[in-house]
C-alpha positions as CSV (number, residue, x, y, z in Angstrom):
1,X,-34.5,177.2,-84.0
2,X,-36.1,173.7,-84.1
3,X,-39.6,175.3,-84.4
4,X,-38.6,177.8,-87.1
5,X,-40.7,177.4,-90.2
6,X,-39.1,175.5,-93.1
7,X,-40.5,178.1,-95.5
8,X,-40.5,181.8,-94.5
9,X,-43.2,183.8,-96.2
10,X,-43.2,187.6,-96.0
11,X,-44.4,190.6,-97.9
12,X,-42.3,193.7,-98.4
13,X,-44.0,196.5,-100.2
14,X,-45.7,194.9,-103.1
15,X,-43.4,191.8,-103.3
16,X,-44.0,188.4,-101.8
17,X,-40.8,186.6,-100.7
18,X,-40.6,182.9,-100.1
19,X,-37.4,181.7,-98.4
20,X,-36.7,178.0,-98.2
21,X,-35.4,177.6,-94.6
22,X,-33.6,174.3,-94.1
23,X,-30.1,175.6,-94.5
24,X,-28.4,172.6,-92.9
25,X,-30.0,170.4,-95.6
26,X,-29.3,172.9,-98.3
27,X,-33.0,173.7,-98.2
28,X,-34.1,170.2,-99.5
29,X,-37.8,170.1,-100.1
30,X,-40.2,168.0,-98.0
31,X,-44.0,167.7,-98.6
32,X,-44.9,170.4,-96.1
33,X,-42.6,172.9,-97.8
34,X,-44.2,172.2,-101.2
35,X,-47.7,172.7,-99.6
36,X,-46.7,176.0,-98.0
37,X,-45.1,177.3,-101.2
38,X,-48.1,176.4,-103.2
39,X,-50.6,178.0,-100.8
40,X,-48.6,181.2,-100.7
41,X,-48.3,181.4,-104.5
42,X,-52.0,180.9,-104.9
43,X,-52.8,183.6,-102.4
44,X,-50.4,186.1,-104.0
45,X,-51.6,185.4,-107.5
46,X,-55.1,186.7,-106.6
47,X,-53.8,189.5,-104.4
48,X,-53.8,192.9,-106.3
49,X,-51.5,194.3,-103.6
50,X,-48.7,191.9,-104.8
51,X,-46.9,192.7,-108.0
52,X,-44.1,190.1,-107.9
53,X,-42.8,187.1,-106.1
54,X,-39.2,186.3,-105.1
55,X,-38.0,182.8,-104.2
56,X,-34.6,182.2,-102.5
57,X,-32.8,179.8,-100.1
58,X,-31.6,180.5,-96.6
59,X,-27.9,180.2,-95.8
60,X,-24.9,180.4,-98.1
61,X,-25.0,176.9,-99.7
62,X,-27.8,177.1,-102.2
63,X,-31.4,177.6,-103.2
64,X,-32.3,173.9,-102.9
65,X,-30.5,170.6,-103.1
66,X,-33.6,168.7,-104.2
67,X,-36.0,166.5,-102.4
68,X,-35.8,164.5,-99.2
69,X,-33.8,161.6,-100.5
70,X,-33.7,159.7,-97.2
71,X,-37.5,159.6,-97.2
72,X,-37.6,158.4,-100.8
73,X,-35.1,155.7,-99.9
74,X,-37.4,154.3,-97.3
75,X,-40.3,153.9,-99.8
76,X,-38.0,152.6,-102.5
77,X,-36.6,150.0,-100.2
78,X,-40.0,148.8,-99.0
79,X,-41.6,148.7,-102.5
80,X,-38.7,147.0,-104.3
81,X,-38.4,144.2,-101.8
82,X,-40.7,141.5,-100.6
83,X,-43.1,141.5,-103.5
84,X,-44.9,144.6,-102.4
85,X,-44.5,146.6,-105.6
86,X,-47.5,147.9,-107.4
87,X,-48.4,151.2,-109.1
88,X,-51.2,151.8,-106.6
89,X,-48.9,151.2,-103.6
90,X,-46.2,153.5,-105.1
91,X,-48.8,156.2,-105.8
92,X,-50.1,156.0,-102.2
93,X,-46.6,156.0,-100.6
94,X,-45.3,159.2,-99.0
95,X,-43.0,159.7,-102.0
96,X,-45.8,159.2,-104.5
97,X,-48.0,161.8,-102.8
98,X,-45.1,164.2,-102.4
99,X,-44.3,163.9,-106.2
100,X,-47.9,164.5,-107.1
101,X,-48.0,167.8,-105.2
102,X,-44.5,168.8,-106.2
103,X,-45.3,168.3,-109.9
104,X,-48.5,170.3,-109.5
105,X,-46.5,173.1,-108.0
106,X,-44.0,173.0,-110.8
107,X,-46.7,173.4,-113.4
108,X,-48.3,176.3,-111.6
109,X,-44.9,178.0,-111.3
110,X,-44.6,177.8,-115.1
111,X,-48.0,179.5,-115.5
112,X,-47.6,182.1,-112.8
113,X,-49.3,185.3,-113.8
114,X,-46.9,187.7,-112.1
115,X,-43.1,188.0,-112.2
116,X,-41.7,185.0,-110.4
117,X,-38.0,185.7,-109.6
118,X,-36.1,182.6,-108.7
119,X,-32.7,183.3,-107.1
120,X,-30.7,180.3,-108.3
121,X,-27.7,181.0,-106.1
122,X,-25.4,178.2,-104.9
123,X,-26.6,174.6,-105.3
124,X,-29.7,174.2,-107.4
125,X,-30.4,170.5,-108.0
126,X,-33.3,168.2,-108.8
127,X,-36.4,169.6,-107.0
128,X,-34.5,173.0,-106.8
129,X,-34.6,173.1,-110.6
130,X,-38.3,172.4,-110.4
131,X,-39.1,175.4,-108.3
132,X,-36.8,177.7,-110.3
133,X,-36.3,176.5,-113.9
134,X,-40.0,176.9,-114.8
135,X,-40.2,180.5,-113.6
136,X,-40.5,183.5,-115.8
137,X,-37.5,185.3,-114.3
138,X,-34.6,182.9,-113.5
139,X,-31.5,184.5,-112.0
140,X,-28.2,182.7,-111.6
141,X,-24.9,183.9,-110.1
142,X,-21.2,183.2,-110.0
143,X,-21.9,180.7,-107.2
144,X,-24.6,178.7,-109.1
145,X,-24.1,175.0,-109.2
146,X,-27.0,173.6,-111.1
147,X,-27.6,169.9,-111.9
148,X,-30.1,167.2,-112.6
149,X,-28.1,164.3,-111.0
150,X,-30.8,161.7,-110.7
151,X,-29.2,159.0,-112.9
152,X,-26.5,158.7,-110.3
153,X,-29.1,157.4,-107.8
154,X,-30.9,155.1,-110.2
155,X,-33.6,157.7,-111.0
156,X,-34.4,160.1,-113.9
157,X,-34.7,163.8,-114.3
158,X,-38.2,164.8,-113.0
159,X,-39.9,168.0,-111.8
160,X,-40.2,168.9,-115.5
161,X,-36.5,168.3,-116.0
162,X,-37.2,166.1,-119.0
163,X,-39.1,169.0,-120.6
164,X,-36.4,171.6,-119.9
165,X,-33.4,169.4,-121.0
166,X,-35.1,168.2,-124.2
167,X,-35.2,171.8,-125.4
168,X,-31.6,172.6,-124.9
169,X,-29.8,172.8,-128.3
170,X,-26.8,170.8,-129.5
171,X,-27.3,167.8,-127.2
172,X,-26.2,169.8,-124.2
173,X,-29.4,168.8,-122.4
174,X,-28.7,165.2,-123.2
175,X,-25.2,165.6,-121.8
176,X,-26.5,167.1,-118.6
177,X,-29.1,164.4,-118.1
178,X,-26.8,161.4,-118.7
179,X,-23.8,162.7,-116.8
180,X,-25.7,164.4,-114.0
181,X,-22.9,166.9,-114.1
182,X,-22.8,170.3,-112.4
183,X,-23.4,173.5,-114.5
184,X,-22.3,176.9,-113.7
185,X,-24.4,180.0,-113.9
186,X,-22.8,180.8,-117.2
187,X,-23.5,177.3,-118.5
188,X,-27.2,177.7,-117.4
189,X,-27.5,181.0,-119.4
190,X,-25.8,179.4,-122.5
191,X,-28.2,176.4,-122.3
192,X,-31.3,178.5,-121.9
193,X,-32.0,177.2,-118.4
194,X,-31.7,180.7,-116.9
195,X,-32.3,184.3,-118.0
196,X,-30.2,186.7,-116.0
197,X,-26.8,186.8,-114.3
198,X,-26.3,188.8,-111.1
199,X,-23.2,188.6,-109.0
200,X,-23.8,186.9,-105.6
201,X,-22.5,189.8,-103.7
202,X,-25.1,192.0,-105.3
203,X,-28.1,189.8,-104.5
204,X,-29.2,191.6,-101.4
205,X,-29.2,194.9,-103.2
206,X,-31.0,193.3,-106.2
207,X,-33.8,192.0,-104.0
208,X,-34.1,195.3,-102.2
209,X,-34.3,197.0,-105.6
210,X,-37.2,194.7,-106.6
211,X,-39.1,195.9,-103.6
212,X,-38.3,199.6,-104.1
213,X,-38.3,199.9,-107.9
214,X,-39.8,196.7,-109.4
215,X,-38.4,193.7,-111.2
216,X,-37.4,195.3,-114.5
217,X,-35.6,198.2,-112.9
218,X,-33.8,195.9,-110.5
219,X,-32.6,193.8,-113.4
220,X,-31.5,196.8,-115.3
221,X,-29.4,197.9,-112.3
222,X,-27.9,194.7,-111.3
223,X,-27.7,192.1,-114.1
224,X,-24.3,191.7,-115.8
225,X,-22.9,189.8,-118.7
226,X,-22.0,186.2,-117.6
227,X,-18.5,184.9,-118.2
228,X,-18.0,182.4,-121.0
229,X,-19.6,179.1,-120.4
230,X,-17.0,176.3,-120.1
231,X,-19.5,173.8,-121.4
232,X,-20.1,175.9,-124.4
233,X,-16.5,175.3,-125.4
234,X,-17.2,171.6,-125.5
235,X,-20.4,172.0,-127.6
236,X,-19.1,170.7,-130.9
237,X,-17.9,167.2,-129.8
238,X,-20.9,166.9,-127.4
239,X,-23.3,167.6,-130.3
240,X,-21.6,164.9,-132.4
241,X,-21.1,162.3,-129.7
242,X,-24.6,162.5,-128.2
243,X,-26.7,162.7,-131.4
244,X,-27.6,159.0,-131.3
245,X,-30.5,157.1,-129.7
246,X,-28.8,154.5,-127.4
247,X,-26.6,155.0,-124.3
248,X,-24.0,152.5,-125.5
249,X,-23.6,154.4,-128.8
250,X,-23.1,157.6,-126.9
251,X,-20.4,156.0,-124.7
252,X,-18.7,154.6,-127.7
253,X,-18.7,157.9,-129.5
254,X,-17.3,159.7,-126.5
255,X,-14.4,157.2,-126.4
256,X,-13.9,157.8,-130.1
257,X,-13.6,161.5,-129.7
258,X,-10.3,160.8,-127.9
259,X,-10.0,163.9,-125.7
260,X,-9.6,163.8,-122.0
261,X,-12.9,165.6,-121.5
262,X,-14.8,163.1,-123.7
263,X,-13.1,160.1,-122.0
264,X,-14.1,161.4,-118.6
265,X,-17.7,161.8,-119.9
266,X,-17.8,158.2,-121.1
267,X,-16.4,157.0,-117.8
268,X,-18.9,159.0,-115.8
269,X,-21.9,157.8,-117.8
270,X,-20.8,154.2,-117.5
271,X,-21.1,154.4,-113.7
272,X,-24.8,155.3,-113.8
273,X,-27.8,153.0,-113.6
274,X,-28.4,151.5,-117.1
275,X,-32.1,151.6,-116.6
276,X,-32.0,155.2,-115.5
277,X,-29.8,156.2,-118.4
278,X,-32.1,154.5,-120.9
279,X,-35.2,156.1,-119.5
280,X,-33.7,159.5,-119.3
281,X,-32.5,159.3,-122.9
282,X,-35.9,158.0,-124.1
283,X,-37.6,161.0,-122.4
284,X,-35.4,163.5,-124.2
285,X,-35.8,161.7,-127.6
286,X,-39.6,161.6,-127.2
287,X,-40.1,165.1,-125.9
288,X,-43.6,166.1,-125.0
289,X,-45.4,169.1,-126.5
290,X,-45.9,170.9,-123.1
291,X,-44.8,170.8,-119.5
292,X,-48.1,169.2,-118.3
293,X,-47.6,166.2,-120.5
294,X,-44.0,165.9,-119.4
295,X,-45.0,165.9,-115.7
296,X,-47.7,163.3,-116.3
297,X,-45.2,161.1,-117.9
298,X,-42.6,161.8,-115.3
299,X,-45.0,160.7,-112.6
300,X,-45.5,157.4,-114.3
301,X,-41.8,156.9,-114.6
302,X,-41.1,158.0,-111.0
303,X,-43.6,155.5,-109.6
304,X,-42.0,152.7,-111.7
305,X,-38.5,153.6,-110.5
306,X,-39.7,153.7,-106.9
307,X,-40.5,150.0,-107.3
308,X,-37.2,149.1,-109.0
309,X,-34.2,147.9,-107.0
310,X,-31.8,150.3,-108.8
311,X,-33.3,153.3,-107.1
312,X,-33.0,152.0,-103.6
313,X,-29.5,150.8,-104.3
314,X,-28.4,154.1,-105.9
315,X,-29.6,156.1,-102.9
316,X,-28.0,153.7,-100.5
317,X,-24.6,153.9,-102.3
318,X,-24.6,157.7,-102.9
319,X,-26.5,159.1,-99.9
320,X,-27.0,156.5,-97.1
321,X,-23.8,154.5,-96.9
322,X,-21.8,156.7,-99.2
323,X,-19.6,153.9,-100.5
324,X,-20.2,155.2,-104.1
325,X,-20.3,151.6,-105.3
326,X,-23.9,150.8,-106.4
327,X,-24.6,147.3,-107.5
328,X,-27.1,148.0,-110.3
329,X,-29.5,145.2,-111.2
330,X,-30.1,146.5,-114.7
331,X,-27.8,146.3,-117.7
332,X,-28.0,148.2,-121.0
333,X,-29.8,145.4,-122.9
334,X,-32.4,144.7,-120.2
335,X,-32.9,148.4,-119.8
336,X,-34.0,148.9,-123.4
337,X,-36.4,145.9,-123.1
338,X,-37.9,147.5,-120.0
339,X,-38.8,150.9,-121.4
340,X,-42.3,150.0,-122.6
341,X,-43.2,148.9,-119.0
342,X,-41.5,152.0,-117.4
343,X,-43.4,154.4,-119.6
344,X,-46.8,152.6,-119.8
345,X,-49.9,154.3,-118.6
346,X,-50.8,153.9,-114.9
347,X,-54.2,152.6,-113.8
348,X,-56.7,155.3,-114.5
349,X,-57.3,156.4,-110.9
350,X,-53.5,156.6,-110.3
351,X,-52.5,158.9,-113.1
352,X,-51.3,162.4,-112.1
353,X,-54.2,164.9,-112.2
354,X,-53.3,168.4,-113.2
355,X,-55.4,171.6,-113.5
356,X,-54.5,172.7,-117.0
357,X,-57.4,175.1,-117.6
358,X,-56.1,178.2,-119.2
359,X,-58.2,180.5,-116.9
360,X,-56.7,178.9,-113.8
361,X,-53.0,179.9,-113.5
362,X,-52.5,178.7,-110.0
């Protein structure tokens, strides 16, 4: 079992199937997994014998819980201590190189020339959203638990998350970014983050039908109407409370709403890194025109956060020591003053290079 590939690649009929295969880690992505996925997708894009691609996760827990946070913590700890921080050092770190390739994969998924069926079953967080949310056929289930929880570890929504969440109506994307809260499959459909709802107990039959009958026929046979989104019921007060441009105003408005749900929301946001919150909100309020620009900007921001103490501290508190008591070094006032630096251009040879030629989908 130790030597089993972390990404299983197989072809059934005219369908290529990628299975993330780290079930004990909820299929968290590492650099090699990103490379293997990207290589397979490029090969299948040019293969006339392949009509569609399916991406799923091994085990019962989820598609993908995100990136390898422990590895990122090592880089964040080293860069944020001892005066070693620089954009060049961050870009050349294992985390910087991982993000560069991961973001390139995210962009190519968004441009994939064939049906790309992402099975968003179970936990789909962070990097898991990056390999599914940009696909052209996004399938959620009654077990889906989707989130962009980065602000809780002193980071920001990346992998194109700022692009996706900025386009969710009625401030629900802002709510998701600042709370890091978990969304159901029904929530994801209501927010436009997924396309189709298939019951989890029908997934095997659904994938078999893709192989035997094609994607559209499989969807016709197995997709069902989702239940009502619980978040949709909160839409009105969220739209009103989050329609401002600073985090402190949002917290104050949530308190003013007076409901138990709004109060919990204010309390939850207040526990997050002030710098991460400010940067996440800025990204949504200054949305980019396309995904490529969002990924370039996210790369800048990711490298800046890798050098900031809040990221190392957030991962320590939430993932390493699990004391859930991060000692943030930022506050809301200093966070606002830091945004120009966080979003500034990188040195020219450090910027994220993307292939955006229209004739090169992957």
